[in-house]
C-alpha positions in Angstrom: 116.6 98.1 37.2 114.4 100.7 39.0 112.5 100.1 42.1 108.9 101.2 42.5 108.2 102.3 46.1 105.3 103.7 48.1 105.8 107.6 48.0 105.5 109.8 51.0 101.7 110.1 51.4 101.5 113.2 53.6 101.4 114.2 57.3 100.1 111.5 59.6 99.6 109.0 56.7 101.9 106.0 57.1 100.3 103.3 55.0 98.0 102.6 52.1 96.1 99.8 50.5 96.8 98.6 46.9 93.6 99.6 45.0 94.5 98.1 41.6 97.4 97.7 39.3 97.0 99.2 35.8 99.7 97.1 34.4 100.7 93.4 34.6 104.1 91.9 35.1 105.8 91.9 31.7 103.9 94.9 30.3 105.9 97.8 28.7 105.6 101.1 30.6 106.5 104.7 29.8 107.9 107.2 32.1 105.3 108.8 34.4 102.6 106.4 33.1 100.3 105.4 36.1 101.2 102.0 37.4 99.2 101.4 40.5 96.4 103.0 42.5 96.9 103.5 46.3 94.0 104.1 48.6 95.0 106.0 51.8 92.8 107.1 54.7 92.2 110.5 53.0 92.7 110.2 49.2 93.3 107.8 46.4 96.6 108.5 44.5 98.3 107.0 41.5 102.0 106.0 41.5 103.6 106.8 38.1 106.4 104.8 36.6 109.8 106.3 37.7 111.4 105.1 34.4 110.6 103.5 31.1 110.9 99.7 30.5 109.2 96.5 31.4 107.3 95.9 34.6 108.9 93.1 36.4 107.6 91.0 39.4 104.9 92.8 41.4 105.7 92.7 45.1 102.4 94.0 46.5 99.2 92.6 45.2 95.7 94.1 45.1 94.1 94.6 48.5 97.5 94.4 50.5 98.4 97.1 52.9 101.8 98.7 52.4 103.8 101.2 54.4 105.5 104.3 53.1 108.7 103.3 51.3 107.6 99.7 50.8 108.7 98.0 47.6 105.8 97.7 45.1 107.7 96.3 42.2 110.6 96.8 39.8 111.0 98.1 36.2 113.7 96.8 33.9 114.4 98.0 30.4 113.7 95.6 27.5 117.2 94.2 27.1 117.9 93.9 30.8 114.5 92.2 31.3 115.4 89.6 28.6 118.8 89.1 30.0 117.6 88.7 33.5 115.6 85.6 32.8 118.3 83.2 31.6 120.6 84.6 34.2 118.2 83.6 36.9 118.5 79.8 36.2 122.2 79.5 37.2 121.5 81.7 40.2 118.8 79.3 41.2 121.0 76.3 40.7 123.8 77.9 42.8 121.4 78.7 45.5 120.0 75.1 45.5 123.6 73.7 45.6 124.6 75.8 48.6 123.9 74.3 52.0 121.0 75.8 53.8 121.9 78.6 56.1 121.5 78.2 59.8 118.0 79.5 60.7 119.0 82.8 62.3 115.6 83.6 63.7 115.5 80.3 65.6 118.7 81.1 67.3 117.2 84.4 68.5 114.1 82.9 70.2 114.6 83.2 73.9 113.7 80.4 76.3 110.1 80.3 77.2 111.0 80.8 80.9 113.5 83.6 80.2 112.8 86.3 82.8 111.8 89.8 81.5 113.6 92.9 82.5 111.7 95.0 85.1 111.4 97.9 82.6 109.9 95.6 80.0 107.4 94.1 82.5 106.4 97.6 83.5 105.8 98.8 79.9 103.9 95.6 79.1 101.6 96.1 82.0 101.0 99.8 81.2 100.5 99.4 77.5 98.7 96.1 77.4 101.1 94.8 74.8 102.3 91.2 75.4 106.0 91.2 75.5 106.0 87.6 74.1 104.6 89.1 70.8 107.5 91.7 70.4 110.5 90.7 68.4 113.6 90.9 70.7 117.0 92.5 69.7 118.8 91.7 72.9 121.0 88.8 73.8 119.5 85.4 72.7 116.6 87.3 71.3 115.4 88.8 74.6 113.0 91.8 74.5 114.6 95.1 75.5 113.1 98.3 76.8 113.8 99.8 73.3 111.9 96.9 71.6 108.9 97.6 73.8 109.0 101.4 73.3 109.1 100.8 69.5 106.2 98.3 69.7 104.1 100.8 71.7 104.9 103.6 69.3 103.9 101.4 66.3 100.7 100.4 68.0 99.8 104.0 68.7 100.3 105.0 65.1 98.4 102.2 63.7 94.9 103.0 62.4 92.0 101.7 64.5 90.7 98.5 63.0 87.3 99.2 61.4 86.0 95.8 62.4 85.7 97.1 65.9 83.3 99.8 67.0 83.0 101.7 63.7 81.8 98.6 61.9 80.1 96.6 64.6 77.2 96.2 62.1 79.4 93.6 60.3 78.9 91.2 63.1 75.6 89.7 61.8 73.8 86.5 61.8 74.0 84.6 58.6 71.2 85.2 56.0 68.9 82.4 54.9 70.4 80.6 51.9 67.9 82.1 49.4 68.8 85.7 50.6 72.5 84.9 50.8 72.6 83.9 47.2 71.3 87.4 46.2 73.7 89.3 48.5 77.0 90.9 47.4 79.8 91.3 49.8 82.3 94.1 49.0 85.3 95.1 51.0 85.2 98.6 52.3 87.9 101.0 50.9 90.3 102.6 53.2 88.5 105.9 52.7 85.1 104.4 53.6 86.7 102.7 56.7 88.2 105.9 57.8 84.9 107.8 57.3 83.2 105.2 59.4 85.8 105.2 62.2 86.1 109.0 62.4 82.3 109.6 62.4 81.8 107.1 65.2 84.7 108.5 67.1 83.1 111.9 67.0 79.8 110.5 68.3 81.7 108.8 71.1 83.7 111.9 72.1 82.0 115.2 71.4 78.9 116.4 73.2 77.1 117.0 69.9 74.0 119.1 69.5 72.2 120.7 66.6 70.4 124.0 66.4 68.2 125.1 63.4 67.1 128.3 61.7 65.8 129.2 58.2 67.0 131.9 55.8 65.0 133.8 53.2 67.2 133.4 50.1 65.3 136.1 48.1 68.1 138.8 48.2 71.0 136.4 47.6 69.2 134.8 44.7 68.3 138.1 43.2 72.0 139.3 43.5 73.2 136.0 41.9 70.7 136.2 39.0 71.6 139.9 38.4 75.4 139.3 38.3 76.0 135.6 37.3 76.7 136.3 33.6 79.1 139.1 34.1 80.7 137.3 37.0 81.3 134.1 34.9 82.7 136.2 32.0 85.1 138.0 34.3 86.3 135.2 36.6 85.7 132.1 34.5 83.7 130.3 37.1 80.0 130.2 37.9 78.6 132.3 40.8 77.0 129.8 43.2 75.7 130.1 46.8 78.8 128.6 48.4 80.8 131.8 48.2 78.1 133.7 50.0 77.7 131.0 52.7 81.4 130.8 53.2 81.8 134.6 53.7 78.7 134.7 56.0 80.2 132.0 58.1 83.6 133.8 58.3 81.7 137.0 59.5 79.9 134.8 62.1 83.1 133.1 63.3 84.7 136.4 63.9 81.8 137.4 66.2 81.6 134.0 67.9 85.2 132.7 68.1 84.2 129.6 70.1 82.8 128.1 67.0 86.2 128.4 65.4 87.9 126.7 68.3 88.9 123.1 69.3 89.8 121.2 72.4 93.3 120.1 73.0 93.4 118.2 76.3 92.3 120.6 79.0 92.9 123.7 76.8 90.8 125.4 74.2 92.6 126.5 71.0 91.0 129.7 69.5 92.0 130.1 65.9 92.4 133.5 64.5 92.4 132.2 60.9 89.5 130.9 58.9 90.1 127.7 56.9 86.8 126.5 55.7 86.2 122.9 54.8 83.7 122.2 52.0 82.2 118.7 52.0 82.3 117.1 48.5 80.6 113.8 47.7 82.5 111.4 45.3 81.7 107.9 44.2 84.4 106.7 46.7 83.0 108.6 49.7 82.9 112.1 51.3 86.0 114.2 51.3 86.4 117.7 52.7 89.0 120.0 50.9 89.9 123.2 52.8 89.7 126.7 51.4 92.3 128.5 53.4 92.3 132.1 54.7 88.7 132.8 53.6 88.6 136.0 55.5 91.0 137.6 53.0 89.6 135.9 49.9 87.0 137.4 47.7 83.8 135.6 46.9 85.2 135.0 43.4 88.4 133.4 44.8 86.3 131.2 47.0 84.0 130.1 44.2 87.0 129.3 42.0 88.7 127.3 44.8 85.6 125.3 45.5 84.9 124.5 41.8 88.5 123.4 41.4 88.4 121.2 44.5 85.1 119.7 43.5 86.4 118.8 40.0 89.6 117.3 41.4 87.8 115.4 44.3 85.6 113.6 41.8 88.7 112.8 39.7 90.6 111.6 42.7 93.3 114.2 42.2 93.2 116.0 45.6 96.4 116.2 47.7 96.3 115.1 51.3 97.5 118.6 52.5 94.5 120.1 50.8 92.2 118.3 53.2 94.0 119.2 56.4 93.9 122.2 58.8 90.3 123.2 58.5 88.7 125.2 61.3 85.0 125.0 60.3 83.1 122.9 57.7 80.1 123.6 55.4 78.2 120.7 53.9 75.5 121.1 51.3 72.9 118.4 51.3 70.5 120.6 49.4 72.1 119.7 46.0 70.7 116.1 46.6 67.3 117.4 47.7 67.8 117.2 51.4 65.2 119.5 53.3 66.6 119.0 56.8 69.5 117.1 58.4 71.8 117.0 61.4 75.4 116.9 60.1 78.1 115.2 62.1 81.1 117.2 63.2 84.4 116.9 61.2 86.7 116.3 64.2 88.5 118.0 65.8 86.4 121.0 64.7 83.7 122.3 67.0 81.1 123.3 64.4 79.7 122.3 61.0 77.0 124.1 59.1 74.4 122.2 57.0 72.8 123.8 54.0 69.7 122.4 52.5 67.2 122.6 49.6 65.8 126.0 48.7 62.0 125.5 48.7 59.3 128.1 48.2 57.0 128.4 51.2 54.3 130.8 52.4 55.8 133.3 54.9 54.2 136.1 56.9 56.0 139.3 55.7 54.8 142.7 57.1 51.3 141.2 58.1 50.8 139.6 54.6 51.5 136.1 53.3 54.1 135.9 50.6 55.8 133.1 48.8 59.5 133.2 49.6 62.4 130.8 48.7 63.4 129.4 52.1 66.3 127.3 53.2 66.7 125.4 56.5 70.1 125.9 58.2 71.5 123.4 60.7 74.5 124.0 62.9 75.8 121.0 64.7 78.3 121.9 67.4 80.4 120.5 70.3 78.6 121.5 73.5 81.9 121.1 75.4 83.3 124.1 73.5 80.2 126.1 72.5 77.3 127.2 74.7 73.8 127.2 73.4 73.6 131.0 73.3 76.8 131.2 71.2 75.5 128.5 68.8 72.2 130.2 68.2 73.8 133.6 67.9 76.3 132.3 65.3 73.4 130.9 63.2 71.4 134.2 63.5 74.5 136.1 62.2 74.7 133.7 59.2 71.0 134.3 58.5 71.4 138.1 58.8 74.3 138.2 56.3 72.5 136.0 53.8 69.2 137.9 54.0 71.0 141.2 53.6 74.1 140.4 51.5 75.3 144.1 51.6 76.5 143.2 55.2 79.2 140.9 53.5 80.5 143.8 51.4 80.4 146.3 54.3 81.9 143.8 56.8 78.9 144.2 59.2 
């Protein structure tokens, strides 16, 4: 018999929700065949069968929240599964014949008027956790200081419930009967809950502001059109605009290091590395895989990484560590037709660049009106970290690099 348990899900991820089981109890499974889908705060992962055999009783049903290491179910081989059923009958008979065990938990409940230790009272007052709700491990079930510390740590590591500030919209008056009959209520996935919570936390915490500029895409588009065929032939991936934008942002981040910083308490952490997050929309929500060390990667390396991340994000195959550690984020609403937006920060980062639709517009060039392919750029930034002058200068640096792509080659 082999146990199926929740695997280690990655740094800071302690629990997951059962998305759906691909098999039912009694189904035959093969080694490494996907058994169950787990939804975490960051990604959806599939748990494969650790061995071949027959899926036994399922311990965690769809929609349940499970911790890392929790038992999901068991697998027995065909013979063992058949033998286990008749063997269970005498076991049940034996258990029913045995006298009921003394209720151990009842013996551990302390008297209602049992005094609490001073340290327990102090921790309860400081943390807001009612000691009466904490299981006690002391004599007669009394709550100890260790019990309180463990409860505080557990509460601190637990995810913020989404039905509080992030999803206050759920507190709504009932719809009229005619409308209610045409409504569909769907439980939010853990990913969507986390997106909602994190975005609202950013708005509540950061002093967020957005500055705008526009970039003439003529030269980048000409460069791309000239080299896209030979680029794809050599590197096996298409030449898009994200490689240019990523390199342009890295150049600007080097000039304006505050945009690559974050707040830690009363300190500012300036990062001398450039891990760029690229927002990818999927049918389950927005995820942000991170292309690491973009300052030493070529445009071809960046394009290949982004294409690979995008493909695996849509297939739900991203790993959690591939979405951690970013220092700056780029989001491209232009692929959906967005002309202008104010992106929300990807905490704890201090800046995010929004790309938009390329649209031909009449521009004054050297005293004459010309039609040029223009794109609006939006930089949302945390004003606690970045001054207005720095934000505007950063965006101008990005604009200059894109309008004269030779700057990217010459490191100007």
